[in-house]
N, C-alpha and C positions, 0 to 999 in steps of 0.2 A: 327217539326225536318224533319228529314232528310229522306232522301230514304233507310234507313236503316230497311233490311225484318230481323224480330224476328224468334226462332222458341227455340223449347228446343235443347237441344243438345241428340248427339246417341250415344250407348255406345262405340261405334267403338271409339271415340273421347274424352280422360279423359283431357285432357292438354288445357289452353291456347293457339294460334300456335304464339304467339307473342315472337318476340325474348328476352331470359333475363327474361321472364316470364313465372313460373313453378307455378301459380296456376290452380285447375280446371277451365273448360271449363264449362259454362252456358249457354253459349249464338251459333247458328249457324247464323253467320252476313255476307250478299253476299257483296261483296266489290266492288268499281267502277271501276273496272278495262275493258277494251277491250280485248275479251269477258267477264262480267262478276264475276266473280266468289265467289266461299263460303271459311270462315277460320269461324272455331273456337275460342272463344274469354270467357273469366273472363270476369264479371259484370266491374271491372275498364280500361280494355282492352278498353272494348264495347262502352263504355263511351267517354274518350279518344280519340275510333275513331269518335263516333257521334258530338264530340264536331268540331275535327277539321274537319270534313268532310264541317259544317255545317258555320266556319268558310274561307273554299277555296269556296263554292261557291257565298257566301258575299260579299267577294275580290275581285275575279270574275265580279258576277256585278258592283259592284261598278264600275270597270275600264270598264267595258263594257260602261256602261254612257258617264264616262268621255270622251271617246274616240268620240261619237256620237256627 
């Protein structure tokens, strides 16, 4: 699984922060940027983010192994 940190949303943020998504936020997700920040996401967007993060890590690992 990814290094995503999950917690329930606060009442301050009601909607998913992903562009074009109008669903109610369900998670506070720590995104892997520098410096790390948090975004409010609905269940569907959180799942897509987690799968994309895993794919990116796998591709980077494979590329590193090929270059060594």
